[in-house]
C-alpha positions in Angstrom: 132.3 47.7 99.2 131.7 45.0 101.8 128.8 43.9 99.5 130.7 43.8 96.2 133.6 41.6 97.9 131.1 39.2 99.5 129.5 38.9 95.9 132.6 38.3 94.3 133.6 35.7 97.1 130.4 33.9 96.6 130.9 33.7 92.8 134.6 32.4 93.1 133.4 29.7 95.5 130.7 28.9 93.2 133.0 28.5 90.2 135.1 26.2 92.5 132.3 24.0 93.1 131.4 23.9 89.4 135.1 23.0 88.5 134.8 20.1 91.2 131.3 18.6 89.5 133.0 18.9 86.0 135.9 16.9 87.2 133.6 14.4 88.4 132.0 14.2 84.8 128.7 16.1 86.0 129.0 18.5 83.2 125.3 19.6 83.4 125.4 20.1 87.0 128.8 22.0 86.6 127.3 24.1 83.9 124.3 25.1 86.0 126.4 25.8 89.1 128.6 28.2 87.0 125.7 30.0 85.9 124.4 30.6 89.0 127.8 31.7 90.4 128.1 34.5 87.7 125.1 36.0 88.7 126.5 38.0 92.0 129.4 39.4 89.9 126.9 40.3 87.1 124.9 42.5 89.8 127.9 43.9 90.9 129.1 45.2 87.7 125.7 46.4 86.9 125.1 48.4 90.0 122.4 46.7 91.4 124.3 45.6 94.5 125.1 49.4 95.3 121.8 50.5 94.7 120.0 47.8 97.0 122.6 48.4 99.4 121.9 52.2 99.3 118.2 51.3 99.6 118.7 48.9 102.5 120.3 51.6 104.8 118.1 54.5 104.4 115.3 55.2 107.3 112.7 56.5 104.8 112.9 53.5 102.7 112.0 51.4 106.0 109.2 53.9 106.6 107.9 53.5 103.3 107.8 49.8 103.7 106.2 50.2 107.1 103.2 52.4 105.6 102.9 49.9 102.7 102.2 47.3 105.1 99.8 49.4 106.9 97.8 49.9 103.8 98.0 46.3 103.0 96.6 45.6 106.5 93.6 48.1 105.8 92.7 46.7 102.6 92.6 43.2 104.2 90.6 44.4 107.1 88.1 45.8 104.9 87.8 43.0 102.7 87.2 40.6 105.5 84.6 42.7 107.0 82.9 43.1 103.5 82.8 39.2 103.3 81.7 38.6 107.0 78.7 40.8 106.4 78.1 38.9 102.9 74.5 40.5 102.5 72.9 43.9 102.5 71.0 45.0 105.2 67.8 44.6 102.9 68.2 41.1 102.2 69.0 40.4 106.1 65.6 41.9 106.8 63.7 39.9 103.9 65.5 36.9 105.2 64.3 37.5 108.8 60.8 38.4 107.7 60.4 35.2 105.7 61.6 33.2 108.7 64.3 31.2 106.3 66.6 29.2 108.4 67.2 26.5 106.1 69.9 26.0 103.4 69.9 28.6 100.4 68.2 25.9 98.1 66.5 23.3 100.1 64.6 21.4 97.3 67.7 21.4 95.2 68.0 17.4 95.4 64.3 17.0 94.5 64.8 16.3 90.8 67.1 13.3 91.8 64.4 11.9 94.1 62.1 11.1 91.0 58.3 10.5 91.1 58.4 8.3 93.7 60.2 10.3 96.5 59.2 13.5 98.4 60.9 16.5 98.0 62.4 18.8 100.2 64.4 18.6 103.7 61.3 16.9 105.4 62.0 13.6 103.3 65.5 13.3 104.3 64.8 13.5 108.3 64.5 10.2 109.7 61.1 9.2 111.1 60.7 8.9 114.8 61.0 5.7 116.6 57.8 5.5 118.3 55.0 5.0 115.6 52.6 2.5 117.0 50.1 2.8 114.2 52.6 2.2 111.6 54.2 -0.6 113.4 51.2 -2.5 113.8 49.8 -2.3 110.1 53.1 -3.1 108.4 52.9 0.3 106.5 56.2 1.4 107.7 58.2 -0.5 105.1 56.1 0.6 102.0 58.3 3.6 101.0 61.5 1.7 101.5 59.9 -1.2 99.1 59.3 1.6 96.8 62.8 2.9 96.9 64.1 -0.7 96.3 61.8 -1.3 93.4 62.8 1.8 92.0 66.5 0.9 91.9 65.7 -2.5 90.5 66.5 -4.3 94.0 
């Protein structure tokens, strides 16, 4: 009974606001507000409000919602554990045996290097700064010149 009274009051207030909006020549806004304000009365007349009020005050319904929440948490936990594992045990053993600690596809950018560049992650590493034999011969800039010529610079 209280819920029906509240819904009726909300609808009456909404219709009042719609009337003020129509008085101010905002007819589209007034129509939209009137439509929204008729929804609570429609819910009362169809019995939805009584049904919701009956559900909201039953302890068994809240226990059911609690159980659904626990089930959802269990599903979420198992999914997180599966994602964390990522691979099967056999795949992990094979990876350890191969000694693979690099990226999944270390030579994936090899085609973009073309014929002049070296493939693999070793080419991307900078050379150490202490190279007395390369500094003496002037050979340390030959790979840079090759890259510049390749790009037309």
